N, C-alpha and C positions, 0 to 999 in steps of 0.2 A: 245403533240406532237411526235411524231416518227419519225425517219429518214426518211422512207419511203413517210412520208408525206409530208416533204419537199422537196425531192427528186423528188414526183412528182409535184410538184409544179412550180420547176427551170424546169423541164422539159417540161411541159404543155407550159413554156412562150418562151423555141428553139422551139418545135416543135408543137404551136397550132390545135386542132380539128385532129390529126396525132393519131395513135395506137402505142402502144409502148411495150416494154418487160422489165424487168427489173432482174438482175442477178448478185449475189452478187460474188466476185472473192474472191480470197485465198489474205490473208494478203500482202500489200509489202510495204516496206518502214514505214513512219510514218503514213501512212493513211489507212483507210479503204476504198474498191473502189469498185463501180457498174459497169458494162457494161448494156448500154441501147441501146437494136435492136428496128427496125423498124417492122413494120407490117409482112417483109419475112424476119425476121430474120438477117439482117442483121445490125451490131456494127453500131452505128453513136457518140455515144461519152464515155466518163467516166464520173463517179461521183466521188472524191475523197474527204473524211470527215475524216482533222486532226483534233481529240481527243488532245484539250489544257492541258485538265488535264489526258496525256496518262498515265504516268506512276499509276499502280494500287495501289501501295505502297504508294504512295503518296496522291492520294484518300480516301485508307483509312485511313492516318494519319488526314486530311483535316476533314475526317466525312462526312458522307451524309446529315446531318443536318445541316451543317455548309453550305455544298454547296447550299443548299434549302433556301439558306437563305436571296441570293443573285441572281438576273436577270440578271448582268453582269461579268466580270470578273473583269472589272477594279474596280468595290462594293467591289469584293471577295480579290484583291491583297488590297484594301485600309484597308479594317479591318483585315487583314489575321494575324496580330499581336496582337490580343483578342483570337485567337487561343489557348487553352489551353492541356498544355498534349500531344503534339501531338511528334508521335514514331521521327520525322525527323528531322532535324532544318529548322526554318523557310524561313532562307537565301537559302538553298537549295529549298527548294521547290519552291519559286518562282524565281529561277534561271531557274530549269527547264520548269516552265509554260512560263517565258519569251520565252526561247528558240523556244519552240513551237510556238507558235504567231510570233515571227521571223522568222520562218522557212517558215509560210504561205506566210505570208507580201512577201520575196523575191520571192515567188515562183508566185506569180500575178505578182509583179514588172516586172520581166525578161520575164513573158510570154507577159503582153502586151505590153510590149515597141515598139516604132514604130520603124519599121526598124530593129528590133535585127533576129526574126523569126528563133531561131537555136530550141525552144522547139515545141512541137504541142500548137494550138490556145485554148486558154483560152474563152469558150462560155459564161460564168456566174460564178457568184462567191457570196458569203455569206461571210463578215467579221469575220461575230459571230452570233451563235445561241444556245439557250440552248436546250438541249432534255436531257430529263431523268435526271440523275444527272451528267452532265457535260455540258463542253462549247466546240461547233466545230468551226471549218473555214470548208467550200462548195466551193469547184471549181469543174466547169465540163469542159472537155475538150475535143477536137475532137479527135476522135476514131483514132490511128495507126494502119491498118493492116499489123500486121507482126510478128514476135517472140524476144523473149530477146537474145543477143547474148549469156546471160551462155549455152542456150540451145542448141545455134549450138556449142561452145565448148564442150558441151559432146558428139558431134559425133567425135568420132578418128576416122582418117583415112589418108589418102596422104596429106601433104603440100605442097599448091602453093605458091610460095613469091610472087604472082601476086596478091595474095588475103591479103596478109600484107600489102604490098605496097600500096594495093587503100584504106584498114582499115585506115592505119597510115596517110596518105594523106585529107581523108573526115574527120577523127576527126580532125585533123592540123587544117583544115580550119574552123572548128567549134569553137575551141580554140583560132581563130585568132580573128573570131567576136565575142568572148565573151571578150578577151581581150582588142579588141578595144573600147568595150562598158563598161568597167571599172569592168568585172563580172570573177570570178574565181569560176568554179563548185564544185569543193571541194567532190564531190561524183561521179566520172565516176568508172562504176564497170561495169562486163557484164549484172548484170538483168538493169542497168539503161540506156542501149544500145539496139534500136529496130534495127533491121533488117528489111527492108520493100524493096521488091521487088530489087534495087542494092544498097539502100542507107542504110547508118547507122543514126540514129535519135537518139542525147540524149534525154533522158525523166527525169523529178523528178528531179527539179532544186531548192529543197527546200534549200539546206545546200548551197546555192550560198552564197559568198562574194563577196558586193558591195564596190562600190570605196571610199564611205562616211565611211566605218565605220574604230572605232579606231584599229590599225592594232600593238599594244603595250600590249594589255591587252593579258593575257594568259589564256586561256579557261581551265576549268575541264573537257571538255567531249573533246573523240575522236572523229571530226567530218568526215562523210567517213565511209567507210567501210574498218578494221585495215588488210588485206590482201592486199588491193590496195592501201591505203595510201603513201604518201609522207614521209620522215623521220621527217618532219617538223609537218607535220599534226599529224604522231605516236606519237608523242614526246609534243602535247598539246598546239604546234603554230598555230591553223587552221587561227587565224585573222593576220596571219602573211605572210600570202600564196601569190602567184603569178601564174602566167599561168605555171611556171614551175612545180607546183605541180600537174596539171592536166594532164603535159606530162608526171611525172613521172608514173601516173598509165594508160596511155594508154600503155608506155613501157610494164608495166609487164603486160597487156594484151596481148600484142603482143605478148610476152615469152610465156604466157599462151597457146594460140593458136598453137608455134612452138614446143614444149613442150609435151605440152599433160599435162601440169601440172601447176600449178603455183607455183615456186620457193619459192614465198616469203612467201607465207600460208606453206610451208610444213617445212620452216624455223622456223617460228613462231608457230605452231602445235608441233613442236618436241622439241621446246627450245636449239637448238643447238646453239644458238650465245651467249651464255655465260658471259650475263652478258651487253652485247655490242648490239646497234640497230642491229634488224634484215636484216636492209637493208646494214649494213656496212658487216654483212656476206655474203650476196646475190651477192656483189661486189666482194669480196674475191673469190667467187665460180665462177664467171661467166667467168675466163677465163681460168678453170681448169675443173671440172663434167659437167657446164653447158655448155662449147663450143661444149667437147665429144656428146653430147646430140642435142644440136642445129644441127651438122653438120651429125648426124644420120638422122635426120628429115627431112632437107632441102639440096637437093645436094651441093657440096662444091666446088665455084666456085667465080669468082670476086664479081658477083652481092650478091651472099650471104655473104659474107664475107664484104663487103660494110653494107649490112645490119646490120650483126652483131655490128658491131661498132657506127652505129648510134640507137641501141638499146640501146647498154653502155652507151651512152652520154646520150640519158634520164632518166636513171636511177641511174646517180650518186647521190651522198649519198650530197654531199655539192651542192646545187642547183645553185649555181655561175657558177659550172663545166657543167651541161647541157646547152643546148641551151638558148643565151642570148634575142633572138628573137624568134617569131614563123615564122618568113619570112626567119631566116636562116635553121630551119628545114624545112619547105615546099621547100625552093631552093635545100639542100639536096636529099631531097626525089625527086624532079623531074629530078634532077640529074641522080641519080641513074635508073628511067625507061625512060630518054631519051637513058642513056649507054647500058641497058638491049634490049632496040629497033634496036640499030646498030649493037648490037652483028647475 
């Protein structure tokens, strides 16, 4: 059975007796994705295949003949200790596979929760299917008509403080809703935010933390993208994060829009943090060269000065110095908007 056969079967259940067309997209995040369009060429859903044996080095370590022996991932994992001469440690391979399967389960969990409605709606899913020499999870979700925020950030031009405030307010409401449902996204970045009409829509919740996970274990993986990751995620404590980590990422994105560059990315790539956390160096620069560029891009006035302080609070290295509740963050933004409207 091939990927396209599995996909055809699922789409036929969603749109029985209707013509449709499938096109493969550029790989995004943890999955291979396909756009499905109706007979008029209008997209109506996205199909995502999560490869549970995604790491090609691990696949080679397991070996094709070993994988072919098992029809389920559980059987493979139950017998993995019998594998001889693996070029990677068995523990490392098992951890990577378990991470992939957890990501898929979390994705389905949060996208199908009653009343959450923070993410695109899941139309269909298969928890596990063997195709070729690997195991997949498949989900089909509604198509969001828009563009990812990274494409907007690449369109440099005049900066509008109202755009920044609107972005912060909308993402603040999403984080508030996730927080009230015991969820931390852990992978908020411009390519995981769609702009549709006048709405920002958060996508790809495969890295989410849910309330009942063990918060004390340090992971060997940096969950999320390092140029937007909070200090605690960057240091390997993704299991210990709160809404404050998501808020940190949103603060970095707001700065990226205003400055026309991601200052955290610049510090990491240039290696100018000299053994310290790059987040510490970012904060050290905030009221020096970052402030200068901030007011080159935005008019210096009372509103922009308040916004400057709000973003600084969002990107504190110590998460206890960030906003202690999402309500207080949203209240600060509302007060800023009201002040601007009365001027």
